[in-house]
C-alpha positions in Angstrom: 125.2 116.2 214.7 127.8 114.5 212.6 131.7 115.5 212.3 132.5 112.9 210.1 133.5 110.5 212.6 130.9 107.8 214.1 131.9 105.3 216.9 130.0 103.9 219.8 129.9 106.1 222.8 131.9 104.3 225.3 130.9 106.1 228.6 127.2 106.2 228.1 127.3 102.6 227.0 129.1 101.9 230.4 126.6 103.3 232.0 123.9 101.5 230.6 125.4 98.3 231.5 125.6 99.4 235.2 122.0 100.2 235.1 121.1 96.8 233.5 123.2 95.1 236.3 121.1 96.8 238.9 117.9 95.6 237.3 116.8 98.6 235.1 115.2 98.1 231.8 117.6 100.1 229.5 117.3 101.3 226.0 120.2 103.0 224.2 119.3 105.2 221.3 121.8 106.9 219.1 120.6 109.4 216.5 123.8 109.4 214.6 123.2 105.6 213.9 119.3 105.5 214.1 117.2 108.1 212.4 114.2 106.8 214.2 115.8 107.0 217.5 113.3 109.8 219.2 110.2 107.5 218.1 112.0 104.7 219.8 112.4 106.7 222.9 108.7 107.7 223.0 107.9 104.0 222.4 110.0 103.1 225.4 108.3 105.4 227.7 111.1 106.0 230.0 111.0 106.9 233.6 114.3 108.5 233.3 116.0 109.7 230.1 119.5 110.6 229.9 121.3 112.8 227.2 124.9 112.8 226.8 126.1 115.6 224.6 129.1 117.5 223.4 129.1 121.0 222.5 128.0 120.6 218.7 125.1 118.2 219.8 123.9 119.8 222.9 121.2 121.8 221.1 119.7 118.7 219.3 119.7 117.1 222.9 117.9 120.2 224.1 115.3 120.0 221.3 114.7 116.1 221.9 114.5 116.8 225.7 111.7 119.5 225.1 109.7 117.1 222.7 110.1 114.2 225.3 108.9 116.6 228.1 105.8 117.7 225.9 104.9 114.1 225.1 105.6 112.6 228.3 105.8 115.2 231.2 106.4 112.6 233.8 109.8 111.7 232.5 112.8 112.7 234.4 115.4 114.0 232.1 119.4 114.3 232.9 122.0 115.9 230.7 125.7 114.7 231.0 128.8 114.7 229.0 131.6 117.4 228.1 129.1 120.4 227.3 126.7 120.1 230.3 129.9 119.5 232.6 131.1 122.9 231.9 127.9 124.7 231.2 125.5 123.2 233.7 123.9 126.6 234.4 122.9 127.2 230.8 121.5 123.8 230.4 119.3 123.8 233.6 118.1 127.2 232.6 116.3 125.7 229.6 113.8 124.2 231.7 113.8 120.8 229.9 116.7 119.3 231.9 115.8 118.3 235.3 119.3 117.4 236.2 122.9 117.6 235.0 125.6 115.2 236.0 129.1 116.8 235.7 132.4 114.9 234.9 132.3 111.2 235.2 128.7 109.8 235.7 129.1 106.4 236.9 128.6 107.1 240.7 125.9 109.5 240.3 123.6 108.1 237.5 122.7 104.7 239.4 122.0 106.8 242.7 119.8 109.2 240.9 118.0 106.4 239.2 117.4 104.7 242.5 116.2 108.1 243.9 113.7 108.4 240.8 112.4 104.8 241.6 111.9 105.5 245.3 110.4 109.0 244.8 113.2 110.2 247.2 113.7 113.3 249.2 115.6 116.6 248.5 117.8 115.6 251.3 118.6 112.3 249.4 119.4 114.2 246.4 122.2 116.4 248.3 124.0 113.0 249.1 124.4 112.2 245.3 127.7 113.4 244.1 128.2 115.4 240.8 124.6 116.4 240.6 123.4 119.8 239.6 119.6 121.0 239.7 117.6 124.1 240.0 115.9 125.3 243.3 114.2 128.7 243.5 115.7 129.7 240.3 119.3 129.0 241.2 121.7 126.1 240.4 122.3 123.9 243.2 125.3 121.6 243.1 126.2 118.6 245.4 130.0 117.7 246.0 132.1 116.6 243.4 133.3 113.0 243.9 137.2 112.1 243.0 137.6 110.9 239.4 137.4 107.0 239.3 140.5 105.3 240.5 142.0 102.6 238.3 140.6 100.0 240.6 137.1 101.4 240.3 137.8 101.6 236.2 138.5 97.8 236.4 135.3 97.0 238.5 133.0 98.7 235.7 131.1 96.5 233.4 132.1 96.5 229.7 130.1 98.9 227.5 126.4 97.5 226.7 127.1 97.1 222.9 124.2 94.4 222.8 121.8 97.4 223.1 122.9 98.7 219.7 122.2 97.4 216.1 125.5 96.1 215.4 125.0 95.7 211.7 124.4 99.6 211.5 127.5 100.2 213.8 129.8 98.0 211.8 128.3 99.5 208.5 129.0 103.0 209.5 131.8 103.2 212.1 134.7 105.6 211.0 137.4 107.8 212.5 139.5 109.5 210.1 140.3 108.3 206.5 141.5 104.9 206.8 140.2 101.5 208.2 141.5 98.0 207.6 138.8 95.7 209.0 134.9 95.3 208.3 134.1 94.7 212.1 135.5 97.6 214.1 134.9 98.5 217.8 136.6 101.0 220.1 138.0 100.6 223.6 139.3 102.9 226.1 142.0 101.6 228.3 142.7 104.6 230.5 141.3 107.9 231.4 142.8 111.4 231.6 145.8 113.2 230.3 148.5 115.2 232.3 149.0 117.8 229.5 147.6 121.5 229.7 146.8 122.1 226.0 144.8 125.4 226.1 142.2 124.4 223.5 141.3 121.1 225.3 138.4 120.4 227.7 139.9 117.9 230.0 136.6 116.6 231.5 138.3 113.4 232.3 140.8 115.2 234.5 144.6 115.9 234.4 145.5 112.6 236.3 145.8 109.4 234.1 144.1 106.5 235.7 145.0 103.1 233.8 142.9 99.8 233.8 144.9 96.7 234.5 146.2 94.5 231.7 143.9 91.8 232.5 140.9 93.9 232.5 141.6 95.4 229.0 142.5 92.0 227.7 139.3 90.5 228.9 137.4 93.4 227.2 139.1 92.5 224.0 138.4 88.8 224.5 134.8 89.9 224.8 134.8 91.9 221.5 136.6 89.2 219.6 134.7 86.3 220.8 131.0 88.0 221.2 131.2 90.5 218.3 133.9 89.0 216.0 136.0 92.3 215.5 138.9 92.4 213.2 140.0 95.6 214.1 140.4 97.6 217.6 140.6 101.4 217.8 142.2 102.7 221.0 140.5 105.9 222.4 142.7 107.0 225.3 143.4 110.4 225.5 147.1 109.7 226.2 147.9 106.0 225.8 151.8 106.1 226.5 151.4 108.3 229.5 152.3 105.2 231.5 155.0 103.9 229.3 155.6 100.7 231.0 152.0 99.7 231.0 151.6 100.7 227.5 154.6 98.3 226.4 153.1 95.5 228.5 149.6 95.9 226.8 151.4 96.1 223.3 153.3 92.9 224.1 150.4 91.0 225.0 148.2 92.0 221.9 150.1 89.8 219.1 150.4 86.7 221.4 146.7 86.8 222.1 145.1 88.2 219.0 147.2 87.2 216.0 145.8 89.1 212.9 143.7 91.8 214.7 144.4 95.2 213.1 145.0 98.2 215.6 144.6 101.8 214.9 145.2 104.9 217.0 143.3 107.8 215.7 144.5 109.8 218.6 145.9 109.5 222.1 149.6 109.2 221.0 152.0 112.3 221.4 154.4 112.6 218.3 157.3 113.2 220.9 156.2 110.5 223.2 157.4 107.5 220.9 160.6 106.2 219.9 161.9 103.1 217.8 161.2 100.7 220.6 157.7 101.6 221.1 156.9 101.8 217.3 158.3 98.5 216.9 156.0 97.1 219.6 153.1 98.9 217.9 153.8 97.5 214.6 154.3 93.9 216.2 150.9 94.6 218.0 149.2 94.7 214.6 149.1 98.5 214.5 148.7 99.9 211.1 147.8 103.6 211.4 148.7 106.5 213.9 147.5 109.7 214.1 149.3 112.6 216.0 147.9 115.9 217.2 150.8 118.0 216.5 148.3 121.1 215.7 151.1 123.7 214.9 154.3 123.7 213.0 155.5 126.8 214.8 157.3 126.7 218.0 155.9 130.1 219.3 152.3 129.2 218.3 152.7 125.6 220.2 154.0 127.7 223.1 150.8 129.8 222.9 148.5 126.7 222.8 150.5 125.2 225.9 151.1 122.2 223.8 155.0 121.9 225.0 155.7 119.6 222.0 159.0 119.2 220.6 159.0 119.6 217.0 162.1 118.1 215.9 161.4 115.0 217.9 157.9 114.7 216.4 159.1 115.3 212.9 161.9 112.4 213.5 159.0 110.1 214.9 156.6 110.8 212.1 159.6 110.0 209.6 160.5 107.0 211.4 157.0 105.8 211.4 156.5 106.1 208.1 159.8 104.4 207.2 158.5 101.3 209.3 155.3 101.3 207.2 152.6 103.1 209.5 150.1 105.0 208.0 150.6 108.5 209.7 148.0 111.3 210.1 148.1 114.5 212.0 145.9 117.5 212.8 146.7 121.2 212.2 145.0 124.3 213.7 145.0 127.3 211.7 144.1 130.8 213.3 145.0 130.3 217.0 145.1 133.7 218.9 148.4 135.4 218.3 149.2 133.3 215.2 150.3 135.5 212.3 149.6 134.6 208.7 153.5 134.0 208.2 153.6 131.6 211.1 150.4 129.6 209.7 152.2 129.4 206.3 155.4 128.1 208.1 153.0 125.5 209.9 151.6 124.4 206.8 155.0 123.9 205.1 156.2 121.9 208.3 153.3 119.4 208.0 153.9 119.2 204.0 157.6 118.2 204.8 156.4 115.1 206.8 155.0 113.1 203.7 151.8 112.3 205.8 148.9 110.1 204.7 146.3 112.2 206.1 145.7 115.4 207.7 143.0 117.3 209.3 143.4 121.0 208.8 140.9 122.9 211.1 140.1 126.3 212.4 140.2 126.9 216.1 137.1 125.5 217.9 137.0 127.5 221.3 135.1 124.8 223.2 133.6 126.1 226.6 135.6 125.4 229.7 138.9 125.7 227.9 141.5 128.2 228.7 141.4 129.5 224.9 137.6 130.2 225.2 138.4 132.5 228.2 141.2 134.3 226.1 138.9 134.8 223.0 136.0 136.4 225.3 138.4 138.6 227.0 140.0 139.6 223.8 136.6 139.9 221.7 137.8 137.3 219.3 134.7 135.3 219.0 132.7 135.8 215.8 128.7 135.9 215.6 128.9 132.3 214.6 130.4 131.4 217.9 127.1 132.1 219.6 125.6 129.1 218.2 126.5 125.7 219.7 125.7 124.1 216.4 128.8 125.7 214.8 131.2 124.0 217.2 132.1 121.3 214.8 135.3 120.4 212.9 133.5 120.9 209.5 136.5 120.6 207.2 134.4 121.0 204.0 132.7 124.3 204.9 134.4 125.7 207.9 132.8 127.7 210.4 135.0 130.5 211.5 134.4 131.0 215.3 137.4 133.1 216.1 139.2 135.8 214.1 142.1 137.9 215.4 143.8 141.1 214.2 146.5 139.0 212.9 144.2 136.4 211.2 140.8 137.7 210.0 138.0 135.1 209.1 138.5 135.2 205.4 142.2 134.7 205.9 141.7 131.4 207.9 139.4 130.1 205.2 141.7 130.8 202.4 144.8 129.3 204.3 142.8 126.2 205.2 141.8 125.9 201.5 145.4 126.2 200.3 146.7 123.7 202.8 144.1 121.1 201.9 145.1 121.7 198.1 148.8 121.2 199.0 148.1 118.2 201.0 145.5 116.3 198.8 146.0 117.6 195.3 149.7 116.3 195.4 149.5 113.4 192.6 151.9 110.9 194.4 149.9 111.4 197.6 146.5 111.2 195.6 147.5 107.8 194.3 148.7 106.5 197.6 145.8 107.5 199.4 143.3 106.2 196.7 144.7 102.7 196.8 143.8 102.4 200.5 140.4 103.5 200.3 137.1 101.7 199.4 135.0 103.1 196.7 132.5 104.9 199.1 135.2 106.6 201.0 137.1 107.4 197.7 133.9 108.9 196.4 133.3 111.0 199.7 137.1 112.2 199.4 136.5 113.3 195.7 133.4 115.1 196.4 135.2 116.9 199.4 138.2 118.0 197.0 135.8 118.9 194.3 133.9 121.2 196.6 137.1 122.8 197.8 138.2 123.6 194.2 134.8 125.2 193.3 134.9 127.4 196.5 138.8 128.5 195.7 
């Protein structure tokens, strides 16, 4: 399923590269980019098929695994990714998944493939870390391995982009409103985030592990030389968690890759920057920053466990704007405990920032998060929350999964619609945005706003 963003999935592509190095014949299929992906899977006739899924795509992965099992019963099926990590029991209960790999898969998947190839024993399976399977109707879990260290991240191969149809990727890659280049690819230079936000499912852990400067620069060399990229998107959860390392990397970029455009669609805290870092970002070729501020009300931020200094955040947004960056942010409406007055205050806070883009979303209570547990306890989940397909940031037609005594579902929809009107029907902002979008993106935006107006 498509939430409006499309970038090559870095983690699964790294594991594909690992398997190739071990001598496996590997195909990588992505339904977002290839409508014929399932037929290609059947044609490939795999010994083992691994499905990576977030919550909104897990039921689609289930259906594909069921169809594969029906057509090719001998194929071993493995599920991994954020949703299977926290919902392994449910995924295994479906009967179409032979195994689930939880958390990072780089240690487990190669060992599991080796076990499949050698027709290994149950005892050998028990030695594979992060592995879940069914035995006598119950889930059996092996030991959890430690998250990969910084040194182990450096030792991983680069994502196997050669397995993709790059013409389709370059034609469709997107993350947010703005892009500058024509050949754009992502890169993840670290894993993990130390923050405890209650709405975030931290499958990469709370300990930040950073790749070395040489490792990151070598991958960028590869992307520039082999794929001719003219824009790079950093996909770290928290790029500036190690400030010294972030500065060293930003200093190296303009010397080594003059003219390369840089974008941060996430991974930067609005209160974690200052003029020095913004200057380094600008000199590195960065033109667009997006901050996950989430609320403009201090009490609601506290409920979210966001621990964000709104004054510092607002000052940094205004400074970044003054320095010429495109600046975007996210706003969640309908967090448990938020009143309508606080939601309106939050919207007014965001309007005061003169942002270039803004994603105004209802709360998605992803499984495994603290807020999901809270919503279950309080009975705040709506009937729509029983369908994983609804766990998507659908800004054009939001599916309200949480309603509280303070903010019923209809109120959340109305506030979101009002916020989008305030944001995108501002004439000065409309002209500024229109001047930066290509015709296709401009038409998409016009259709979206027309729909908003028709729905009220």
